[in-house]
MARDREN-922453 format. One record per residue (C-alpha): residue number from 1; residue in three letters; x, y, z. Coordinates in pm, 1 decimal, padded with zeros to 6 digits. Layout:
REM residues N
NUM, ALA, X, Y, Z
...
REM end
This chain:
REM residues 161
1, MET, -00518.6, -10002.4, -03179.2
2, LYS, -00613.4, -10360.9, -03106.5
3, THR, -00582.1, -10679.7, -03342.9
4, ILE, -00590.1, -11045.3, -03364.9
5, VAL, -00291.8, -11237.7, -03472.2
6, MET, -00201.0, -11577.8, -03460.1
7, ASN, 00156.3, -11707.1, -03377.2
8, ARG, 00135.5, -12006.4, -03512.2
9, PRO, -00099.9, -12243.6, -03643.4
10, GLY, -00381.3, -12424.4, -03427.2
11, GLY, -00696.7, -12394.0, -03224.6
12, THR, -00832.4, -12101.9, -03125.7
13, GLU, -00561.1, -12096.1, -02848.9
14, VAL, -00311.0, -11955.0, -03086.5
15, LEU, -00530.0, -11624.6, -03139.0
16, GLU, -00393.7, -11310.3, -02987.2
17, VAL, -00487.0, -10925.7, -02902.8
18, VAL, -00175.5, -10750.2, -02988.7
19, ASP, -00171.4, -10338.5, -02969.3
20, ARG, -00066.5, -10210.0, -03348.8
21, PRO, -00006.6, -09866.9, -03419.8
22, ASP, -00323.9, -09686.8, -03598.7
23, PRO, -00295.7, -09838.7, -04002.3
24, VAL, -00325.8, -09555.3, -04234.5
25, ALA, -00476.3, -09474.2, -04607.1
26, ARG, -00216.1, -09466.6, -04901.1
27, PRO, -00305.1, -09361.0, -05221.9
28, GLY, -00636.8, -09557.1, -05346.5
29, GLN, -00708.1, -09669.9, -05023.8
30, ALA, -00975.9, -09614.8, -04726.9
31, LEU, -00892.3, -09652.7, -04362.4
32, VAL, -01214.1, -09742.0, -04194.8
33, GLU, -01357.0, -09791.3, -03817.5
34, VAL, -01448.8, -10206.9, -03782.7
35, ALA, -01805.7, -10211.1, -03636.2
36, ALA, -01828.2, -10602.7, -03712.1
37, ALA, -01590.8, -10834.3, -03867.4
38, GLY, -01767.2, -11183.4, -04039.1
39, VAL, -01605.8, -11480.2, -03878.3
40, ASN, -01616.0, -11797.9, -04150.1
41, PHE, -01416.2, -12136.0, -04296.6
42, MET, -01160.9, -11912.0, -04402.3
43, ASP, -01075.5, -11813.6, -04100.1
44, THR, -01041.7, -12136.2, -03966.1
45, GLY, -00832.2, -12274.5, -04262.5
46, VAL, -00610.1, -11988.5, -04208.8
47, ARG, -00562.8, -12017.5, -03809.5
48, ARG, -00506.3, -12415.0, -03920.3
49, GLY, -00265.7, -12349.2, -04117.2
50, GLN, -00396.2, -12420.1, -04429.5
51, PHE, -00390.5, -12113.1, -04607.6
52, TRP, -00188.8, -11798.2, -04649.4
53, THR, 00127.6, -12005.9, -04579.0
54, GLU, 00334.6, -11762.9, -04769.5
55, MET, 00224.9, -11477.7, -04559.5
56, PRO, 00448.0, -11415.4, -04238.7
57, LEU, 00392.6, -11494.6, -03921.4
58, PRO, 00248.1, -11344.1, -03671.2
59, ARG, -00042.7, -11282.2, -03895.4
60, GLY, -00353.5, -11071.5, -03850.0
61, LEU, -00691.4, -11268.4, -03940.0
62, GLY, -00987.5, -11181.5, -04088.6
63, VAL, -01105.8, -11117.0, -04404.6
64, GLU, -01463.0, -10936.1, -04447.3
65, GLY, -01646.8, -10695.2, -04242.5
66, MET, -01815.2, -10384.6, -04197.1
67, GLY, -01784.9, -10031.8, -04077.3
68, ARG, -01696.6, -09652.1, -04127.7
69, VAL, -01492.9, -09454.2, -04375.4
70, LEU, -01254.2, -09228.8, -04129.7
71, ALA, -01041.1, -09125.7, -04398.3
72, VAL, -00913.6, -09201.0, -04741.2
73, GLY, -00634.4, -09184.3, -04920.6
74, ASP, -00559.6, -08974.5, -05240.3
75, GLY, -00715.0, -09019.3, -05567.5
76, VAL, -01019.4, -09225.4, -05375.5
77, HIS, -01314.9, -09068.4, -05479.0
78, SER, -01608.0, -09293.0, -05433.2
79, VAL, -01617.9, -09324.1, -05041.7
80, GLN, -01646.5, -09025.1, -04779.4
81, PRO, -01529.6, -09044.3, -04440.4
82, GLY, -01889.7, -09119.1, -04218.2
83, GLU, -02010.5, -09322.8, -04474.0
84, ARG, -02072.9, -09731.5, -04355.8
85, VAL, -01892.7, -09973.6, -04616.5
86, ALA, -01852.4, -10323.0, -04547.9
87, TRP, -01606.1, -10566.4, -04796.0
88, VAL, -01475.7, -10890.4, -04916.6
89, TYR, -01153.9, -11024.1, -04885.4
90, ALA, -00946.9, -10789.8, -04712.5
91, PRO, -00703.3, -10998.8, -04493.6
92, GLY, -00680.5, -10827.0, -04090.2
93, SER, -01073.0, -10756.2, -04113.0
94, TYR, -01033.5, -10880.0, -03697.0
95, ALA, -00893.1, -10504.7, -03616.8
96, GLU, -01042.7, -10170.6, -03496.3
97, ARG, -00941.3, -09990.7, -03782.0
98, ILE, -00812.2, -10088.2, -04151.3
99, ALA, -00648.7, -09945.3, -04462.8
100, LEU, -00738.8, -10112.4, -04745.9
101, SER, -00844.3, -10057.2, -05110.7
102, ALA, -01136.0, -09878.5, -05163.5
103, ASP, -01241.6, -10043.0, -05477.2
104, ALA, -01330.1, -10351.2, -05224.2
105, LEU, -01602.3, -10145.3, -04991.3
106, VAL, -01937.2, -10171.5, -05077.9
107, HIS, -02155.9, -09929.3, -04895.9
108, VAL, -02423.2, -10023.7, -04611.8
109, PRO, -02794.6, -09821.9, -04629.2
110, ASP, -02886.9, -09772.2, -04307.7
111, VAL, -03103.5, -10036.8, -04273.0
112, ILE, -02907.1, -10260.5, -04258.8
113, ASP, -02717.0, -10328.8, -03899.3
114, ASP, -02408.1, -10420.3, -03862.6
115, ARG, -02379.1, -10764.9, -03797.5
116, THR, -02603.9, -10822.3, -04079.3
117, ALA, -02329.4, -10616.9, -04270.4
118, ALA, -02074.9, -10797.8, -04241.5
119, ALA, -02231.2, -11143.2, -04233.3
120, ASP, -02393.9, -11124.9, -04562.9
121, CYS, -02514.2, -10883.2, -04875.9
122, PRO, -02928.0, -10837.7, -04892.3
123, TRP, -02833.1, -10473.4, -05043.4
124, CYS, -02617.4, -10660.5, -05313.2
125, PRO, -02769.2, -10620.5, -05676.3
126, GLU, -02998.5, -10903.2, -05723.3
127, GLY, -03075.5, -10953.3, -05448.0
128, GLN, -02693.9, -11142.4, -05429.9
129, ASP, -02476.9, -11220.9, -05122.5
130, TRP, -02159.0, -11228.0, -05037.9
131, ARG, -02083.4, -11552.3, -05254.0
132, TYR, -02211.5, -11302.6, -05501.8
133, LEU, -01934.2, -11007.1, -05435.8
134, SER, -01632.4, -11302.7, -05404.7
135, ALA, -01713.7, -11427.1, -05769.9
136, CYS, -01750.2, -11067.7, -05943.5
137, ARG, -01436.2, -11004.6, -05785.1
138, SER, -01308.9, -11359.7, -05909.8
139, LEU, -01393.3, -11278.8, -06212.8
140, THR, -01400.9, -10921.6, -06328.4
141, GLY, -01124.1, -10808.4, -06036.5
142, THR, -01409.7, -10524.2, -05885.3
143, CYS, -01809.7, -10509.9, -05804.7
144, GLY, -01961.4, -10232.3, -05754.7
145, TYR, -02279.7, -10049.0, -05851.0
146, GLY, -02201.6, -09916.7, -06184.5
147, GLU, -02092.3, -10256.7, -06345.4
148, PRO, -02224.6, -10386.3, -06678.4
149, HIS, -02479.0, -10645.6, -06594.7
150, TYR, -02292.2, -10957.6, -06783.7
151, HIS, -01997.1, -10914.2, -06489.9
152, ARG, -02341.4, -10970.1, -06251.7
153, GLN, -02493.9, -11210.7, -06470.6
154, ALA, -02134.6, -11416.7, -06495.6
155, ALA, -02126.8, -11411.4, -06135.8
156, ALA, -02474.7, -11539.9, -06097.9
157, ASP, -02361.0, -11842.8, -06308.0
158, SER, -02020.6, -11948.7, -06119.3
159, LEU, -02248.7, -11944.2, -05811.8
160, ALA, -02453.0, -12246.1, -05999.4
161, HIS, -02152.9, -12481.3, -06127.2
REM end
């Protein structure tokens, strides 16, 4: 499969498309075929050498995206092959396929197109976007549809500060 990596910090000239073996869903993970990957400040910071400096080179880029589940590892019951999902903060999202924690996935309704799903989260609880999901994960470790309201309120409150 093809993925985008960097071999050294720098500008866009350090980005390289390489072939890597297909990832495999381990226990607790889902294997997702990436339809669209988001590009944001985190990605440019990693490329410039400002973030993830502890990670070895070459390193895969991208932290968010959207796609379709291809397979699930043992113990995964929250998603099934064929479902459309999106995620935030899964390093290596600039790839054709990614194996990531199934707990990091959010179901994407069919009315949301792939590019919008990779860039925004209009279907998230209370109309919040990826900033909401990021805050939720920071405060609680997870953030799904079944979570108590106080998690959503804490995340929404943290966005205001």
